[in-house]
N, C-alpha and C positions, 0 to 999 in steps of 0.2 A: 504494500500500500504506500503511495507517495506521501512524503512528509507535507503536512499542511502548515503553511506559514501562520505565525502568530497574528499577522495582520489580515489574514484571509477573512473576508466578510465584515471588515471594519466599516460600518456605515458612514462614519465621518470622512474617511478617505474617499469613499465612493461619492459622497456628496460634493466634496471639493473637486473631484475629477469631473463630475457632471457639470458643475458651475463653470469650471475652466473651459470645457468643451463648448458650452453655450456661448461664452464670451468670445472664444476663438472664432466660432462660426459667425457670430454677429458682426465680427470685424472682417469677415470674408477671407480668413487666413487658413491655409492648410496646416497640418501638423508640422510639416517640414519648414514652412515659412516662419511659423511662430518659434520653432526650435532654433532656427538660425538667428532670428531677431533677439532671442533671450539667451543665446549661448548655452543651450541645453541640447543634449543628444535627442534625436527624434524618437528613438526607441524608449528613452526615459520619459519623454512627454506622453507617449502612448500609454505607458504603464501608469503614469500619474492620472491620466484621464480615465483609466479603467479602475482606479483605486487600488492598485496592486503594490504601491510603494508609499512609504511614509516620507513625504516630500519635506525638505528643509525650508526654513523661513527665507533663507537667501534665494533659493530657487523660486519660491512663491513671489518674492520681491522682483526678481528678474522677469518672470512671466507676466506679472501684473504691469511692470514697466513697459514691456513690449506691447501690451494690450491697452495702455493708457488708462488703467484703472488703479485704484488703491487696493492694497491687500485686504483692507477692511471691507471693501465692496465685494470682493470675491468671497470672503468668509460669510458675509451677510447673505449673499446669493445661495450659499451652501447651507444657510440657516444654522450657522455656528456662532 
């Protein structure tokens, strides 16, 4: 049986990922374009949007900067 991550099913990570994806799409950006703008690996961005990784504050700040939103706005959209 595969090892299940401690983070698997963490609803708050999924909520942030969904909010990030919505903001990205509203800005008309692909994952690749946002990843380049925020200096984040595209595969990492995909994992963040799927709620698979515990994203750091610095990465959130870079992603939000590239989306021209405040991190507080992203967290509010995620209802956190």
